[in-house]
C-alpha positions in Angstrom: 78.0 77.4 134.1 79.3 77.1 130.4 79.9 79.9 128.0 79.4 79.5 124.4 80.8 81.6 121.7 78.0 82.7 119.3 79.2 84.0 115.9 81.2 86.8 117.3 84.7 87.7 116.3 87.0 87.8 119.5 90.3 87.2 117.8 90.9 85.2 114.6 88.4 83.0 113.2 85.9 84.5 111.0 87.4 87.5 109.6 86.2 90.1 112.2 88.3 93.0 113.2 86.8 93.8 116.4 89.5 92.2 118.8 92.2 91.5 116.4 90.5 89.2 114.1 91.8 88.7 110.7 91.6 90.8 107.4 94.3 92.9 105.9 94.1 96.6 106.2 96.9 97.2 103.6 99.9 99.2 104.2 102.7 98.4 106.4 101.6 95.6 109.0 104.7 93.8 109.4 107.2 94.9 111.8 110.1 93.2 110.0 109.6 94.8 106.8 111.9 97.8 105.9 110.4 101.0 106.0 110.7 103.3 102.7 111.9 106.4 104.7 114.6 107.1 107.1 115.2 110.0 109.7 116.8 112.7 108.2 115.9 112.1 104.6 114.1 114.8 102.5 111.4 113.9 99.8 109.1 115.9 97.5 105.8 115.0 98.2 102.1 116.1 97.4 99.6 116.3 100.4 96.8 113.9 99.5 94.7 114.2 102.5 94.3 116.0 105.9 94.1 113.8 108.8 91.6 114.3 111.9 94.1 116.4 113.9 94.8 118.7 110.9 98.1 117.4 109.9 98.7 116.7 106.2 99.1 113.2 104.7 101.5 112.3 102.3 102.3 108.9 101.0 105.6 107.7 100.0 105.6 104.2 98.5 102.4 103.6 100.2 103.8 104.5 103.5 101.9 107.2 105.5 103.8 110.4 106.4 102.1 113.0 108.6 103.3 116.7 108.2 102.2 119.7 110.1 101.5 122.9 108.6 100.5 121.9 105.2 97.4 122.0 103.3 95.8 119.3 101.0 96.9 119.4 97.4 100.1 121.2 98.4 103.4 120.0 97.0 106.3 120.3 99.5 109.7 119.2 100.3 109.6 117.4 103.6 112.2 116.3 106.0 111.4 113.0 108.1 111.9 113.5 111.8 110.4 110.4 113.2 109.7 106.8 111.7 107.3 104.5 113.4 106.0 101.0 112.7 103.1 102.1 110.5 103.7 105.7 109.8 106.4 108.5 109.7 106.4 112.2 110.8 108.0 114.7 108.7 108.2 118.4 108.9 108.0 120.8 105.8 111.5 121.7 104.5 110.5 124.0 101.7 108.7 124.1 98.4 109.0 120.8 96.3 111.9 120.8 94.0 114.0 123.2 96.0 117.6 122.4 96.7 118.0 120.5 100.0 121.0 122.5 101.0 120.1 126.1 100.1 121.4 127.6 103.5 124.7 125.8 103.1 125.2 127.3 99.6 124.7 130.9 101.1 127.6 130.4 103.5 129.9 129.3 100.8 129.1 132.4 98.7 129.9 134.5 101.8 133.1 132.8 102.5 134.2 133.2 98.8 133.4 137.0 98.9 135.4 137.4 102.1 138.5 135.5 100.7 138.3 137.6 97.2 138.2 140.9 99.6 141.2 139.8 101.4 143.0 139.0 98.2 142.3 142.5 96.8 143.7 144.1 100.0 147.0 142.1 99.9 147.3 143.0 96.1 147.0 146.9 96.8 149.7 146.8 99.6 
């Protein structure tokens, strides 16, 4: 019995995509290409779309970042939590344009207030 290949696209060949055939899908296909985002970095983004599972989709240098808990059209500051070959996952870290270390500056203010109080008590004695 002899099997013939009839115009199908079973890998390579005539540009079909069914089983790994040619054609460019755009974006980041190469595993060797450096990703434009890194875990722990924060970015100001605009959510351009909503994915099938309800996550917001942002793009950083055409690299897809999924963000949970945001709406389409929303501008937000996000923090990257995971980077994969073709996409990244981020979480909302605040409104776009916010200072990334807002919590740290609050602690510094409290420490300054405490040291001022100690100085005042010492000078009264």
